[in-house]
C-alpha positions as CSV (number, residue, x, y, z in Angstrom):
1,N,-173.9,-37.3,30.3
2,P,-176.6,-35.3,28.6
3,E,-178.2,-34.7,32.0
4,S,-175.1,-32.7,33.0
5,V,-176.3,-29.7,31.0
6,A,-179.5,-29.4,33.2
7,L,-177.4,-29.8,36.3
8,F,-175.0,-27.1,35.1
9,L,-177.9,-24.8,34.6
10,R,-179.2,-25.4,38.2
11,Y,-175.7,-24.6,39.4
12,T,-175.5,-21.5,37.3
13,E,-178.8,-20.2,38.5
14,Y,-177.7,-20.7,42.1
15,V,-174.3,-19.1,41.8
16,V,-175.6,-16.1,39.8
17,N,-178.4,-15.4,42.2
18,A,-176.0,-15.7,45.1
19,L,-173.3,-13.4,43.6
20,K,-174.9,-11.1,41.1
21,D,-174.7,-8.1,43.5
22,L,-170.9,-8.6,43.5
23,V,-170.2,-9.9,40.0
24,D,-171.1,-8.6,36.5
25,E,-168.6,-10.5,34.4
26,W,-169.0,-14.3,34.2
27,V,-167.0,-17.1,32.6
28,T,-169.3,-20.1,32.1
29,I,-166.7,-22.8,31.3
30,N,-162.9,-22.5,31.7
31,E,-161.1,-24.0,28.7
32,P,-163.6,-26.7,27.6
33,N,-161.3,-27.9,24.8
34,V,-158.6,-28.7,27.4
35,Y,-160.9,-31.0,29.4
36,V,-162.0,-32.9,26.4
37,T,-158.7,-33.3,24.6
38,Q,-156.7,-34.3,27.8
39,G,-159.3,-36.8,28.8
40,Y,-160.3,-38.3,25.4
41,L,-157.3,-37.8,23.2
42,F,-154.0,-37.3,25.0
43,H,-154.5,-39.6,28.0
44,T,-153.3,-37.0,30.5
45,A,-156.6,-36.7,32.5
46,P,-159.5,-38.9,33.4
47,P,-161.0,-40.9,31.8
48,N,-157.8,-41.6,29.9
49,E,-159.4,-43.1,26.9
50,E,-159.3,-42.4,23.2
51,S,-162.6,-41.8,21.5
52,W,-163.4,-39.3,18.8
53,R,-167.1,-40.1,19.4
54,K,-166.8,-39.0,23.0
55,V,-164.8,-35.9,22.1
56,R,-167.6,-34.8,19.9
57,A,-170.3,-35.7,22.5
58,N,-168.5,-33.9,25.3
59,L,-167.8,-30.8,23.2
60,L,-171.5,-30.7,22.2
61,H,-172.6,-30.9,25.8
62,L,-170.2,-28.2,26.9
63,A,-171.3,-26.0,24.1
64,Q,-174.9,-26.5,25.0
65,A,-174.2,-25.8,28.6
66,H,-172.4,-22.6,27.8
67,C,-175.1,-21.3,25.4
68,L,-177.9,-22.1,27.8
69,A,-176.0,-20.6,30.8
70,Y,-175.3,-17.5,28.7
71,R,-179.0,-17.0,28.2
72,L,-179.9,-17.8,31.8
73,I,-177.3,-15.4,33.2
74,H,-178.6,-12.6,30.9
75,Q,-182.2,-13.3,32.1
76,L,-181.0,-13.1,35.8
77,Q,-178.6,-10.2,35.2
78,P,-179.3,-8.4,31.9
79,E,-176.2,-6.1,32.1
80,A,-173.8,-9.0,32.7
81,K,-170.9,-9.8,30.4
82,V,-170.7,-13.5,29.8
83,G,-168.2,-15.7,27.9
84,F,-166.0,-18.8,28.2
85,A,-162.3,-19.0,28.5
86,H,-160.8,-20.6,25.3
87,H,-157.3,-22.2,25.5
88,I,-155.4,-21.7,22.2
């Protein structure tokens, strides 16, 4: 759902503001490729369907969410280190 990106940013802002005095290294999304491939290719996680179109859409939304969260975290905490966990 494209609206999930905006919701993720609201969540990110809330968490960073609540914890920035304790945390300066952030992982925005843990292994986004795992969520997508297990759910839309390998049938090992919900929604258990095969759709390359949905793989592409989900990866796009996760990438957008990460990039926007990255910028937001640096606005709220300029010295923060920010990344995502990539499963290889």
